[in-house]
C-alpha positions, -999 to 999 in steps of 0.1 A, spaced: 262 67 -627 272 79 -663 254 70 -693 268 33 -710 284 45 -739 267 16 -761 230 -11 -748 243 -36 -727 221 -63 -744 226 -55 -786 255 -28 -782 239 4 -801 249 34 -794 232 56 -772 256 77 -756 246 104 -777 213 104 -770 212 108 -735 220 147 -740 188 153 -760 168 130 -744 171 146 -708 163 183 -723 135 170 -743 117 150 -712 131 180 -690 104 204 -709 78 181 -707 76 165 -736 67 125 -732 92 102 -728 78 72 -755 77 96 -782 107 118 -776 121 79 -780 103 75 -807 113 105 -823 147 95 -816 145 66 -838 154 40 -807 133 15 -811 145 -20 -791 132 -28 -752 164 -30 -742 176 3 -756 145 22 -748 143 10 -706 185 20 -702 174 52 -709 142 52 -694 157 41 -661 188 64 -664 198 81 -629 223 106 -632 241 104 -599 278 115 -605 276 151 -586 266 131 -557 289 105 -556 314 130 -563 309 149 -536 328 119 -518 358 113 -535 391 104 -516 
């Protein structure tokens, strides 16, 4: 839904990297290279950013 502020496994702050990651991969850059440039070295943080899916807009339609 919303990118977590910190990695669930190691606790590294990653929320600030999400916008840069999404912008650069949206322009067609390779995700692995972008993560390397952003200094995301741990596999737990990389997996969190690579597998995140923004679904807030879809869920917001179903407010109670």
